[in-house]
C-alpha positions as CSV (number, residue, x, y, z in Angstrom):
1,M,10.6,-37.8,-1.1
2,L,7.0,-36.7,-1.7
3,I,6.0,-37.9,1.7
4,V,8.8,-36.0,3.5
5,F,8.0,-32.9,1.5
6,Y,4.3,-32.9,2.4
7,M,5.1,-33.7,6.1
8,L,7.4,-30.7,6.2
9,L,4.8,-28.6,4.4
10,G,2.2,-29.7,7.0
11,F,4.4,-28.3,9.8
12,R,5.1,-25.0,8.1
13,A,2.2,-24.1,6.0
14,G,-0.5,-23.6,8.6
15,R,-1.1,-20.7,11.0
16,C,-3.5,-22.6,13.3
17,T,-1.8,-26.0,13.4
18,D,1.4,-26.4,15.3
19,Y,1.8,-30.1,14.6
20,V,0.3,-32.8,12.4
21,F,-1.2,-35.8,14.0
22,F,0.4,-38.9,12.4
23,G,-1.0,-42.4,12.9
24,T,-0.8,-45.8,11.4
25,K,-3.4,-48.4,10.7
26,T,-3.0,-51.9,9.4
27,T,-5.8,-54.0,7.9
28,G,-6.2,-57.0,5.6
29,V,-7.4,-57.3,2.1
30,G,-11.1,-57.1,1.7
31,E,-11.9,-55.3,4.9
32,N,-13.6,-51.9,5.4
33,V,-11.6,-48.9,6.8
34,T,-12.8,-45.5,8.0
35,L,-10.4,-42.6,8.4
36,T,-11.7,-39.6,10.4
37,C,-10.8,-35.9,10.4
38,E,-12.2,-33.3,12.8
39,R,-14.4,-30.7,11.0
40,P,-14.2,-27.2,12.6
41,T,-17.8,-26.0,11.9
42,S,-17.1,-22.5,13.2
43,E,-14.8,-21.7,10.2
44,Y,-17.4,-21.1,7.5
45,E,-15.0,-20.1,4.7
46,A,-12.7,-23.2,5.1
47,T,-12.8,-26.4,3.0
48,L,-11.5,-29.8,3.8
49,Y,-9.9,-32.3,1.5
50,W,-8.7,-35.9,1.7
51,I,-5.6,-36.7,-0.4
52,R,-3.6,-39.9,-0.8
53,I,0.2,-40.1,-1.4
54,V,1.7,-43.3,-2.7
55,S,5.4,-43.6,-3.3
56,G,6.4,-43.0,-6.9
57,S,3.0,-41.4,-7.8
58,W,1.4,-37.9,-7.8
59,P,-0.9,-37.0,-4.8
60,E,-4.5,-38.2,-5.5
61,F,-7.6,-36.2,-4.6
62,M,-10.0,-38.5,-2.7
63,G,-12.8,-36.0,-1.9
64,G,-13.6,-32.6,-0.5
65,T,-16.3,-30.7,1.6
66,F,-17.1,-27.5,3.4
67,T,-16.6,-27.0,7.1
68,F,-20.3,-26.2,7.6
69,D,-22.9,-28.9,7.3
70,Y,-23.1,-30.1,3.8
71,D,-24.7,-33.3,2.4
72,G,-22.5,-33.6,-0.7
73,V,-20.7,-36.9,-1.1
74,N,-17.6,-37.8,-3.2
75,T,-17.7,-41.4,-4.4
76,T,-15.3,-43.6,-6.3
77,P,-15.9,-47.3,-7.0
78,H,-14.9,-48.3,-3.4
79,I,-14.0,-45.0,-1.6
80,T,-16.4,-42.5,-0.2
81,A,-15.7,-39.1,1.3
82,K,-18.5,-37.5,3.3
83,Q,-19.5,-35.5,6.3
84,E,-20.7,-36.9,9.6
85,P,-21.5,-34.8,12.8
86,G,-18.4,-32.8,13.5
87,T,-16.2,-34.9,11.2
88,F,-15.1,-35.5,7.6
89,I,-14.6,-39.2,7.0
90,L,-13.1,-41.3,4.3
91,E,-14.6,-44.8,3.9
92,I,-12.7,-47.5,2.0
93,S,-14.7,-50.6,1.4
94,Q,-13.3,-53.9,0.3
95,T,-9.7,-52.8,0.6
96,R,-7.1,-53.7,-1.9
97,L,-3.3,-54.0,-1.8
98,S,-3.2,-50.8,-3.9
99,D,-4.9,-48.8,-1.2
100,T,-1.7,-48.8,0.9
101,G,-0.5,-45.3,1.2
102,L,-0.3,-42.0,3.3
103,Y,-3.7,-40.3,3.7
104,Y,-3.8,-36.6,4.6
105,C,-6.8,-34.5,5.8
106,I,-6.1,-30.9,4.7
107,K,-7.9,-27.7,5.7
108,V,-7.7,-24.8,3.2
109,D,-8.8,-21.3,4.3
110,Q,-8.3,-18.8,1.4
111,L,-4.4,-18.8,1.1
112,D,-3.7,-20.8,4.2
113,M,-3.4,-24.6,4.2
114,D,-3.2,-26.8,7.3
115,F,-2.5,-30.5,7.4
116,L,-4.8,-31.6,10.2
117,N,-3.8,-35.3,10.4
118,A,-2.0,-38.0,8.5
119,T,-2.6,-41.8,8.5
120,F,-0.4,-44.4,7.0
121,L,-2.7,-47.2,5.9
122,K,-1.0,-50.5,5.3
123,I,-3.0,-53.3,3.6
124,K,-1.7,-56.8,4.3
125,G,-2.3,-59.6,1.9
126,P,-2.7,-63.3,2.8
127,E,0.3,-64.8,4.5
128,T,2.3,-67.2,2.5
129,A,3.2,-70.6,3.8
130,I,6.6,-70.7,2.1
131,T,9.6,-70.5,4.5
132,D,12.5,-71.0,2.1
133,I,13.5,-71.8,-1.5
134,I,16.7,-73.8,-2.0
135,Q,18.6,-74.3,-5.3
136,V,21.6,-76.7,-5.3
137,P,24.5,-75.5,-7.4
138,Q,25.8,-77.6,-10.3
139,S,29.1,-79.4,-9.8
140,G,31.6,-78.7,-12.5
141,P,31.4,-77.1,-15.9
142,L,29.1,-78.3,-18.7
143,H,29.8,-78.7,-22.4
144,P,27.4,-78.1,-25.3
145,G,25.1,-81.1,-25.7
146,N,25.4,-82.3,-22.1
147,P,22.1,-82.9,-20.3
148,V,21.4,-81.0,-17.1
149,T,18.6,-81.2,-14.5
150,L,17.7,-78.1,-12.5
151,Q,16.1,-78.7,-9.1
152,C,14.3,-76.4,-6.7
153,S,13.3,-77.4,-3.2
154,V,10.4,-75.4,-1.7
155,L,10.0,-75.5,2.1
156,S,6.6,-74.5,3.5
157,N,4.4,-74.8,6.5
158,P,0.9,-75.7,5.1
159,E,-0.7,-75.0,8.4
160,N,0.1,-71.3,8.0
161,S,-1.3,-70.9,4.5
162,A,-4.3,-68.7,4.0
163,C,-4.3,-69.1,0.2
164,P,-6.4,-71.7,-1.5
165,G,-5.1,-73.5,-4.5
166,N,-1.7,-74.7,-5.6
167,D,1.5,-72.6,-6.0
168,S,2.9,-71.9,-9.4
169,V,6.6,-72.4,-10.1
170,F,8.5,-70.5,-12.7
171,W,12.1,-70.7,-13.9
172,F,13.9,-67.6,-15.1
173,S,17.3,-67.2,-16.7
174,T,19.7,-64.3,-16.9
175,R,22.4,-64.5,-19.5
176,S,26.0,-63.5,-19.0
177,D,25.4,-60.5,-21.3
178,N,23.2,-58.8,-18.6
179,S,20.1,-59.1,-20.7
180,H,16.6,-59.0,-19.1
181,P,15.5,-62.2,-17.3
182,N,13.6,-64.7,-19.5
183,L,10.8,-67.0,-18.5
184,I,12.0,-70.4,-19.7
185,Y,9.7,-72.9,-17.9
186,A,6.5,-73.0,-15.8
187,D,5.2,-75.8,-13.8
188,G,2.4,-76.2,-11.2
189,N,3.1,-79.8,-10.2
190,S,6.0,-80.9,-8.0
191,D,7.9,-84.1,-8.6
192,K,7.7,-85.1,-4.9
193,C,6.4,-83.6,-1.7
194,E,7.2,-85.0,1.8
195,R,7.2,-84.0,5.4
196,S,10.5,-83.0,7.0
197,P,11.7,-85.7,9.5
198,E,13.2,-83.0,11.7
199,V,10.2,-80.7,11.8
200,S,6.9,-82.4,11.2
201,S,5.1,-79.2,10.3
202,T,7.5,-78.4,7.4
203,Q,6.8,-79.8,4.0
204,K,9.4,-80.1,1.2
205,C,8.4,-80.1,-2.4
206,V,10.9,-80.6,-5.2
207,Y,10.5,-79.1,-8.6
208,S,12.8,-79.8,-11.6
209,F,13.2,-79.7,-15.3
210,S,15.8,-81.1,-17.7
211,K,17.3,-79.9,-21.0
212,N,20.4,-80.3,-23.2
213,V,22.6,-77.2,-22.8
214,S,24.1,-75.1,-25.6
215,S,26.8,-72.5,-25.4
216,S,24.2,-69.8,-25.2
217,D,22.7,-71.3,-22.0
218,A,25.5,-70.1,-19.8
219,G,24.1,-67.8,-17.0
220,S,22.1,-67.8,-13.8
221,Y,18.9,-69.6,-13.3
222,Y,16.3,-68.7,-10.7
223,C,13.3,-70.7,-9.3
224,A,10.4,-68.5,-8.4
225,V,7.1,-69.4,-6.7
226,A,3.9,-67.4,-7.1
227,T,1.7,-67.7,-4.1
228,C,-0.7,-65.5,-2.1
229,G,-0.2,-62.6,-4.5
230,H,3.6,-62.7,-4.0
231,I,6.5,-64.0,-6.0
232,I,9.3,-65.5,-4.0
233,F,12.7,-66.1,-5.7
234,G,15.3,-68.8,-4.8
235,N,19.0,-68.1,-4.4
236,G,19.7,-69.0,-8.0
237,I,22.3,-71.3,-9.6
238,K,24.9,-70.6,-12.2
239,L,25.5,-72.8,-15.2
240,D,29.0,-72.7,-16.7
241,V,28.9,-74.0,-20.2
242,K,32.3,-74.3,-21.9
243,G,32.6,-74.9,-25.6
244,L,35.4,-77.0,-27.1
245,N,38.2,-74.7,-28.4
246,M,40.7,-75.6,-31.1
247,W,43.3,-76.9,-28.6
248,D,40.7,-79.2,-27.1
249,L,39.7,-80.4,-30.6
250,Q,43.3,-81.0,-31.5
251,K,43.9,-83.0,-28.4
252,A,40.7,-85.0,-29.0
253,N,41.8,-85.8,-32.6
254,T,45.3,-86.8,-31.4
255,V,43.8,-89.1,-28.7
256,L,41.4,-90.6,-31.3
257,F,44.3,-91.2,-33.8
258,I,46.4,-92.9,-31.1
259,L,43.5,-95.1,-30.1
260,C,42.9,-96.1,-33.8
261,A,46.6,-96.8,-34.3
262,A,46.7,-98.9,-31.1
263,L,43.6,-100.9,-32.3
264,A,45.1,-101.5,-35.7
265,T,48.4,-102.7,-34.2
266,S,46.5,-105.0,-31.8
267,L,44.6,-106.5,-34.7
268,I,47.9,-107.1,-36.7
269,V,49.5,-108.7,-33.7
270,I,46.5,-110.9,-33.1
271,A,46.4,-111.9,-36.8
272,F,50.1,-112.8,-36.7
273,L,49.7,-114.9,-33.6
274,I,46.8,-116.8,-35.1
275,Y,48.8,-117.5,-38.2
276,T,51.9,-118.7,-36.2
277,I,49.8,-121.0,-34.1
278,K,48.0,-122.5,-37.1
279,K,51.4,-123.0,-38.8
280,K,52.9,-124.8,-35.8
281,T,49.8,-126.9,-35.4
282,S,50.0,-128.1,-39.1
283,S,53.7,-129.0,-38.7
284,C,53.0,-131.1,-35.7
285,W,50.3,-133.1,-37.6
286,C,52.7,-133.7,-40.5
287,D,55.4,-135.0,-38.1
288,V,53.0,-137.4,-36.5
289,G,51.8,-138.7,-39.8
290,T,55.4,-139.4,-41.1
291,G,56.5,-141.3,-38.0
292,S,53.5,-143.6,-38.2
293,G,54.3,-144.5,-41.8
294,D,57.9,-145.5,-41.1
295,Q,56.9,-147.9,-38.2
296,H,54.4,-149.6,-40.6
297,S,57.1,-150.2,-43.2
298,Q,59.5,-151.8,-40.7
299,Q,56.8,-154.2,-39.6
300,V,56.1,-155.4,-43.1
301,R,59.8,-156.2,-43.7
C-alpha cells in the first residue's frame, strides 16, 4: 500500500514532472550496485533525496544533497549517497538480501516535491538445489504407546547448488488445538542418499526419526530443510492417535476373560484325558498279569 501511495504521489505532487521513470534491477548477494538520478544544476534552491520503501516498513532516508555542486557525502555502513557530475548517485556495496526494495529519487523545491525516478532493486540469494520434499502419509490410526517412524524424502540436483555445506533438516509439529508450531527434532545427517535411476542428475536423501506416540501427539508434522538462506517445507503428514475408550476397554476385558476361560477349560479337558488314559493303561496291565497266573496253575496240576 505504501508503494502504491508514493507512486501516485509521484504523479500528482510535482509541477515539472509529468511522469515517474520506473525501472527494475536484479543483482546477487555481495555485489555492488549504483543507482543514478539526474541532478538539475540550474535549480539552485532545490534539494535531492534518496529514499527506500520496503513493504511493511516506514520509508527510509538514504541521503540528500543540493542541486548545485556540493562535496558532502551521506554514508551508512554499506550505502553511500553523493554527487557526481550532473548526477546524484546511491552506491550500495556488498548487497544483502535486506537491500531489496523500491528506491526513489526525490526533488524538493520549497513546497513542491517531484519524484524523478524509481527503481525496484531485487537482491537474489544463492539458488537452492532442492527440487521437492515428499512426506509419505501414515496408514491407519495409531494408539498411545505405538511406535511410529516419520520419513522425509528430499529430492535435489547437486549440480545446481551454489551453497557450500550440508543442509539442515527440522521437524515441526502443529497440534489439533491450533497452537503454534513446535520444533521437535533437528538432524543434519540423512539415513540414505542415492541417485535416481530415472534421472541421473537427481539425488534422493531420506531423513527419518522414530518415537512412541501419546494421545497428545495427534496433529500434523512437517519436514523443513534449511538451505541457501531459505527454509523449504514438505507437504506435511497427519498423525491420528486414538486413545482406548471405555467401550474398547470393556471389549478387551471381555475377550481376555473368554480367552482365560477357554484356556482353563482346555487344561481341565487335557487333565481328564491324561487321567483316563492312565487308568485304562493300568487296567490292561492288571488283566495281562491275571491271565498269566491262571495258565501257570493249570500246568502245575
